[in-house]
N, C-alpha and C positions, 0 to 999 in steps of 0.2 A: 110143271116141276121146277123147283128152285135151281138156278144154275150154281154149280160149284165154283169156288174161287179159282180153281185151276182152269175151268172152261172160260171164265172171264179173262184170265191172264192170256191164254192161248188165242183168244179172239181179239187180242190187241187192244183191249179196253185199258184206259188210263186208270190206274189204281193207286190212290194216294193213302199212304199210311204215316204213322209216326212211331218213333222208337221209345219203348218203355224200358228204362234202366233200373227201376226200383221195384222190389217185390211187394207192391202194394195193390191189393185188390180194388180199393176205392179209387185209385188213380186209373187203373185199367177200366173200371166201370164208367168213370166220368168221361174218359177219352172215347170209349166205344159209343157213347150216347151222342157224340158231336157230329157224326156223319162221315167219319173216316171209312174208307173202303176196307182197310185192314189195319192190324196192329203188328208191329215188329217187336216181339218180346226178346230182349237181349240177355241170354244166359251165357254169353261169352264174357262180356265185361261186367254185367250186373252181378251184384253180390248175393247170388242165390243159386240153389241147386235144383235138381230135377223134382224134388219133393214139393217145391213151391209152384211148379208149372200148372198143376190141376186147378188150384184156387184162382190163378190169374186167368186161365181159360174160362172157368166158370163165370168169372166177373165180366168177361167180354160178351157174354150172351151170344147173340147171333153175328157179332162182328168177327170175321175170320182172323186168325192169328197165325203168323209164321214165327217160329221160334229159332233164333240163332243159337246154335249149340256151340260148345267150346272148340270143337274140331270134328274131323271125320271119324267119330267114335260110335261103334255099333250100339253100345249100351244106351248112350244118350239118344240116338236116333229112335230106338225101339220105345224108350220111355216117353219121349215127346209125342210120337205118333200115336201110341196107345192112349196117351192122355187126351187126345182129341184135337191136336193142332192141325190146321189146314195143310201145313207143310213145314219144311225145315230150310233154314239158311245155314250154309256150311262155310265157315271161314278157312283161311290158310290152306286152300287147295293149291298144290304145287306140281301136280303131275296127273297124267291121264289115268294112271293106276289108282290114285286116290279118288278120282271122280268115279271110276268103275266101282270102287268099294262102297261109296255112298249109295249108288244105285242099288247094289246088292243088298245093303242093309235096309233100304227104304221101301223096296218093292217086293211084294210076295211073288213066289214062283208063278209063271215061268220067267218073269222079267228079272227077278232077283231072288234073294234068299232070306227075306225078312222073317224073323221068328214069329210064331203064332202064339198069342196069349190073350187073356181077357183084360179089358180095361175100359176106361170111360168112353173111348172112341166108339165102342160098339155096345153101349148101354150095359157095360159090365157083364156081357154075355147074352143079353136079351136080343140084341140085333146083330149077333155075330155073323150069321150067314149072309145077310144083306150087306154088311160092311165088307166082308171078304170079296163080294161080287164087284163092288165099286171102288175099293181102296186104291187099286193101281191106277185107275182113271182119275181119281180125285186128289191124290196126294201130290203136293207141289214139292219139287226139288229145285232149290236155288243155290247155285255155287257162287262164291265170291271171287272176284278178280282183284287182288290187292298186293301181288308180289311180282317181282321180275320173273320168277320161275314160271308162273302161270302164263305170262305173256308168251313164253317160248312154246307153249302147247295149246294156246287158246283156240286155234282153229279146230284141233281134234276134240277138245272138250265141248265147244259149241255145237259140234256135229252129233253129239250123243242125244238120241231122241228122248230118253227119259229126263234129260236136263231141261227144265222149263224156262229158266232165266239165268242170266249172269248178272250179279249185282256188284257194281264197282264200289270198292271202299277207297275213296280218293285220298284219305289221310294216310292209311297204311301203305297205299300204293306210292304216294309221294315219298314216304320214308324209305321204302324199298329201293326207290330210284335215286336216293341221296338228296332229296329236296324236302325234308321234313316240314309238313304243313303248307308247302308252297303248291297248292293244288292248281294254280293257274300257270305254273312253270311250263314252258314249251315241252319239256321231256314228259311231264305228267299228262299234259293234254294230248300229246302224240300217242302215249300209251292208251289213253281212253279211246282215242280214235281207232287204234288197232283192235281193241276189244269190240268196239261198235261194228267195225267192218266184218269181223269174224261172225258176230251174231246176225248181222244183216244177211250175210251169205247163206246162213243156215235157218233163217227165220226164227231164231231164238230170241226170246224177249230180253230186254235190257232194263236193268234197274240201277239206281244210284241213291246215295245218301247225301243230304245236305242239312246244315244246322238251321236253315231258314228257307222260306218259300223263294226268296230272292236267289239263293244259291242253287235251288233245284230247277227253277223256271227255264233257264237256258237249255237244260237237258230234256225237259218236256218238249220243247220246240224241236229238238233233234230226233224225237221219236222214242225216247225212253218212256216206258209205260209203268214200270214198277217203282214208284217214287216214295222215298222215305224223307219226310220233312220234319225236322225238329226232334227234340228229346224232351221227355217229361220234366226232367230237372231244369233244363234251360228255360222251358216255358214258365215254370214256377219262379225261377230267379228273375227272369226278365219282367214279369208282371209285378212281382214284389218290389223290385228296384224302382220301377217306374212310379208306383204308388207312393213309395217312401220318399222319393225325390219331390213328388208333387206336394206332399204334405209338409215336408221340411221347408220348401220354398214358398209355402202359402203365406 
């Protein structure tokens, strides 16, 4: 039987993904064919709504996708999971109460209160029964640590069993701590270490985002396993800039 993405995550496998910021199926399809372990579909900052999630997931084929939703919103969580995402990434978590809400919205009873409806995730009804049997075990919940407020309750949040990973947003975290963009500032690094300690104590997986492999590599060495490297738009710009400069200077 094929292992679910969640089972790989909980088994401490290193899972490398990249962030998709544009609602373009062709880009998703291209990236999914390159061997990434997963794709980070960014519906928080990306200029698209829930109606564009299904085409992006269809384009990914067998490559698991985690969708970052705009916030801990029940409607978004239901739509994304019913669309067939492997799980959700939830930003701007600032309290244990918000974390509990996300769990309630994402898990079916008895673990939560997720609404039941037909969608792509269960073959539009054809595989409904089997999906209900495995959904709680297979659905990934990733909460982001990116504010001072979450640092104050990170031990409690990391201890919640249905929370599979904490993903650090280093840029938002740096801004929250008064050091916008200075992700190497001692205060920011100390905050990252606080999150790491809380997750290590609870065997909760750790994730982080970086704009390049160079940025992410040090965290891989520290035991972070849910790794997001690069952004589709940056890949495009970097490659185009390099080729343009080469031709201009020829």
